[in-house]
N, C-alpha and C positions, 0 to 999 in steps of 0.2 A: 555726495555722489551716493543715490541708492546702490543700494547691494544687486537689484536687476541688470543697474549698469555696469557695475562692477566684475559680476560674473558673467562669464560668453551663454547667451540663453542656447541652452541642450536640447535640442527638439527630437524626434522621432524620426530614423535616417528616412532618407527618400524613397524607399520603397512602398509608397502610398497605395491602397489604403491599411495594409497591413504592414509593422517595420521590423526591420529583423531580429533588431533585439528582444522584442516582445514575443516573436515567433520563437527563437531560440530559448527562451527562458519558460516559455508554455506559460506565461502569463498574460490578462487583460490589458489592452495598449492605456498608456495615459493620453496619449494626442497631445495636443497642443496645449501650450499656458493660455487659460482667457486675457482679456484685456486688462489691465491694470486700473484699476478703478481710483478715480481722482480725491484727493481729502478735500472734503466740504469745509470751510473754514468759519461756518458759523457757529460752532458748537468748540470754541476756542477756550472757556474759561481759566484754566491754570496750563501751563505747561509742563507736561511729565519728567519727573525728576531725571535728568541726564543721566548714562550708564556711561562707562568708559567704552570706548569704540575706539578699534581697532583695524587698520587697514587689512582686506584680505585679498589674496592670490587668487585670481581664477585658476592659473596651473595648483590642482591637489593633488595631484597623485601621477604616477606614470603608467598608472594600470589602468587599462581603461574602463574594467568593470564595478573599480573602486570609484572612479570619479561617476561612472552613470548612476550608483546607489547614493552616494554622497550627495549629487546637484537632486536627486529625487529627494532627500529629504530638506536641503534649500527650499523648494519649486512647491513642496507637498504637505511634507510632515510637519516640518518646523510648525507651518500655520495651522496644525489641526490639532495638536498635541492640547493645546490651553482655548477657551473662550474668551478670554482677554487680549483687546488688542497690545495692551502695556506689556506683557506675560510674552505674546509671540515675539514683539519686539526685544525682549531678553536674549529671545531663540536667535533672531534676525541679526542684531546689534550687538551683541555679545559672545554668546555660543560659537555662532558661523565664524565671528573674525580669531577666536580662541583658537579654534581650530589650527589656524595656521601658524601658530608657534607652539602646537601642545599634539606631538602625534596620537597622544591617547584619547586625546578629544577627537582627534579627526577617525579615527577608523573607530570608536563609540559609535560616532555620527553615521558614518558608511554602513555600521551593521543595523543601526535601527534603522537607516533607509532603507535597506536589502530587505528586512523583514517588514516593515509597513508596505512595501512594496509587493508582497509576495501577499500579505492579508487583507489587503485593499482589493484584490485581484483575487482572491478565493481561492488562491491554491493552499496546496498542504505544505505549511510551514515546517515541516520536522521529514520531509521527505530528504534521501540521502543526497539530493543534488542540492537543494537549496541548504540542509543543514552545513553541507561541506562547506558554503561561501557565508553564511552567517556564523560559524564556530570559528572560521578563519578570521574574520576582521574580530569577532569579539575577545580571541584570543592574543590580538596585535594590541587591540586596548589595552586589557591587562597586564600584556608583560611591558609595556611603554609606561602604564601607570606606576609601577612596582617602585623606578627611582624615584619618582614624585614624593612617595609615602614616607623616604627617607631623611629629607631635607624638610622641615616644620617652615616654609613660608606662606606666606598671605595668597601667592600665587598660585603655591602647589596645592594648599590645601583647597583653593576656589575651584582648578582643574581637577581634583579628586573630586567635589561633588559633583561637580560636572556630568562628569562619568558617572557617579552615582545614581542620579538622577537617569542619563540617559541609558544607562543598566536596566533601571526599574521601567523603564519605559520599552525597552529591550526583552526584557522576561515576559511582562504582561502583555506584548502581543503574540509573543510565543505559546500562552496559557500558561505558562510556568510560577506560578504566584506566589508557592512558597521561597523560589530563589528570588523574584519579586522583591517579596518583602525582606529577605535577608541582607539583598542591599538597601531600601528603607533605612532598615536598624543601622548598619553600617552607615550613612549617611548622620542619622540622629546622633548617633557616637560622635564622629567628628566634630559635629557643631556646639560639643561642650565645650573642643579645644580652650584653652584660656586665651589662645591669641587672637580666638576671632571673638569673642567676649571682650576684650581690650579694644576692638577696632571698630566691633558691629555699628554703635552711634552712629559714626561718622563715615561709615562704607556700604554704601548702598548694590553694592553687587554681593555682600555677605545678608543683610538685612532680606535680598528678594530671595535666596536662595533656602535661607531658613524658612520664609513663608512659604514657599512651594514645597518644601518637605513636608512641613505643617502640615499644611494641604493634605498629601498625599497620605501624610500618617493617622488623618482624620480618616477617612476614606477607609482605608485599612484595619483601622479599629474596627469600625463597624460591620465589615466583611468578614473579619477571623473574632468578632465578640471576643474583642482582646485591648489592651491599651496599648496604642505603641505613639507613643507622644515624645517630640522631640526638648531640648531644654530642660537639664534634671533641676534647673531654681525654679522650675515652673514660671508659666506666664502670667499668672490671674492677675499678680500682685503688679507687675511690669505694665498691662493692659488696664487694670484699674488706676494708677496712677494717672494713664496717660489719657484717660477720659475725664477726668476729674481738670486735667491741665488744659485740655479743648473742650471745651462747655459747648460747642456752637451747636444750634439745635435748626439751623437753614439745611437748604438743600446741603448733599455733597455737588462737591467741584465737579466731578463728573461721576462716570461708572465705575472706574476705576478704583476708587475713592472707596467708594459703596462697597464692591467687592471684598477691598481687601477688610476693613471695616467687618462686615460679616465671616471672613472666614479667621475674626480674633474671635469672634463668639463663637465660632462652633468647635477652633481648638480649646476652648474654656469649658464648653459645658461639656463637649467630650473627657477631657483630662476630669472635670468636677464629678461626671457621672460615673467613671470607671472608680476614683479614689473612693467615693462611697458604696460602691457593690465592692467593692475588695471587705472595706471595714467590716459591710453587712454580712458578707460573708464567714470571715474570721480566717480565709484559708491564705494565707502567704503566696501561696504560688499562683495565686488567679492573678496577679498583680506582674506587669510583666514594662511598667511604666520604667523610662530609664534613670530614671533616679533612682536611689539605693537609698536617699537621707532619710528617714521618715521623719526627722523633724523639721524637715519642708510642709509637712501636712497639714493642714488646719482638725483643730479639733471641731464637735458637732457644731457647739454655737458657732465657729469662724465657719464652717460650711456653709448654713442655713444664710451667713450674713453673707457668702461668696455667691450664693443663688439668689439671692433677693440681690444683692449690686448688677448681675449677670440681668435676670429680669427686667429693672431698669434699662439697663444698656440696650437689651434688644426693643424694649418700647418705644425707645429714642433713636434706633435704627430702623425702625418700623416707621416714625413721624416722619424720619428726614427724605427715606427713601419715597413717600409718596409726594410729599415735597419736588424730589429731583425727577419723579415722573412726570408731573403737573409743568415744572419747568421745560422740561424737552416738548410735551405737548405743546404749551405756549410758543415754541423756537419754531413750530410745522418744520421739522426738520425729522427724516424718519430713524432715527435712533432704536423707537420702541418696535424695530424691526431687525435689531442686528441681534446674532445669537449670545451677545455676552449682557442684554437687555430682558431677552429670554430668559436668559438661564438666571439670571437676577430674579426675578418674577415668580419664577419655580421654584426659588432659595424661599422668599419670602411666603409663597402660598403652603411651602412645605411647613415652615415654622409656623404658622398661623392653623395649622391641625393640632398645636399644643397650647389649648388655651390660656395657659400660666402666661405666656411669652407675648401674645398681641394684644392691645390696646383696648380693644374693643371685639368681642367673641364675633365672628363669622356666623352666616345663619346657616352655611351647606360648607364648610372648611373643606371636606374631603372634594366636594363637586367642584371646587374653586379650581383646589392644585392639580383636575383633572384634566380640568380645561385650560390653564398654564401649560402641562403637558402637551396637551394635544397642539398648541401652538409652536411648540417647541421642538416637537416630532415632526412638524409639517416644514419645518425649517434645516432638518437637519438629517432625515431619511431619507435613505436613496437606493431600490429596490434592485440596482443593476451591482452593486459594488459595496463592499463593508465598510467601515466606518472606525476611526479609534479614537479616542482621547487620552490623555492623560489623566485629564481629572474630568468631573461634569458629576451633577446629583439627579441625573434624568431617572437611568436607571434603578440606584437603589431607594430613591424616591416612589418610583411604581411599586418597585417590590414592596416595599413598608406596607402601601396601601391593599398588595393584594394579601398581605398574614397578617391586617389589623385589623381592615375594615368588615365588620359586620354583615354591610349590605351586601348581598351579592349581584345585583346591577354593578353597581361601582367597582366593585371585584374586577367580575368580567372584564369591564372597560379598560382598567387597568392592568390586565393579562391582556389586551386585544390590543394596547400599543405596544407593551413592549414585545410581541410577535411580532408586532410589525419592523420593529425595528433590527436591523443587522450590524449592530454596532456593540464596540467593548470600550467603556470608561475607567481605566484602569484596572483593578482588577473584578470588573463587574460588566460579564458578558450576556447580554440579553437573551442571545438562546440559551445558553446554558441555565440563567436564572429560570427562563420562562418554561424548561422545561422541567425543572426541579419542583416549580408552582404546579402544573396539570397532575404529576406525578402525587404532588402530597392530597389536591384538590379532586382526585379522584379517590382517595379514603372516605368510607363514613364518618370516623372520626379527625378530619383534620385538624381540625381546632387545637385539639387535645396535640399534634404533631407540630406544631407551629407553635405551641405554649413549652414545647421542652427545649431544656437546655442545651445545648451541643458545643461540648470543648471544641475550641478550633471554629465556631459559627460553618459559615459556608464552605469556607475550605476546605472542611473536612468534610460536607454533606456533598458536596458537587462530585466528591471522589471517590466517596462509598457503591 
């Protein structure tokens, strides 16, 4: 039975057209849920790996305000946290049911739902009225989580990691980026526990949690110009072995497999780049990689070999994704209009701007990236409310173009797209990034400002 059938449909109360809850909270009304779309069976090449599903009870709290924000998370927030349908299923089919047996997860969900409700409505999330609600739920989640930390079991560790992800979302929505990164580091540290390493191979939940934290670590690493990477044993040797054992050169089974493979490459590239920069700088304080074991780092020749292997894997991904796109178009099913497909196409165009990784250089890779960005912006931008996603490469990619592109027209085009977004992707807020670039570009010598290395990256720049 689907989640929507098991949970009572919560809608605005009957004082149409303006509901009492929204009026009292002084926020914009969500309205009614859109009709549920039916799944087309024509694109079912493979069955997604099943995750544990726990029965969910519709009665989550005796307190009306807690129920309201919990259901806001159910119906709206969890579908926007990630563009991937599989990852959305993780929130719907694992995290939400988990809240029925974990008070910590339930209160964390309520806190995120409340923060997201205020954020999307354009309300001041830091007002005294709103902070009272948010802080109360956040503190309840933390107090319920403390007992889990004293008993080392897979269930308790999973609850703790889920709360880490929810706290990361909570702090990111509120714009408290340093606190968000603090929870990210805590989650990465938990991933190094031996009990998880022993069960990861046969545990889909552990692998999914690790993948999600790794993706967020890459985004935070770029944002802070620092290395925040999980898994102290480093993932490149494991990923390389998986590639050798899986020599497939055909199209991906589905878009989720394509996204998962690209995330692995992204993590490896970020890790290798940060290690090489640390070694080149000769400054041990530069590196904040979670591993303190320097013996795990390859030497120069080993690094060169790893970059060459990464190049081959990127080019293989490009070829397989091109085959996947052709297969989808041949099926005449509108997968090419989904946010996941548009996001993957944008990522492909982003990496195409680095000629080292593409099989064949593009004629104008920046223009192709901006074309892909425009298509994605059309599908997600809404001038009437703000949007939030826990992941995403749109804002960071456009910011990269503004920063490094020497063509003034293309730079302005990227800045215009950024300006059209009322969106935050993890730590990347389109309004803050746009303002930073507009100020920098107003300087006569803005190129030299962009070339400056600032310890702490955008996190420091935005708070100066």
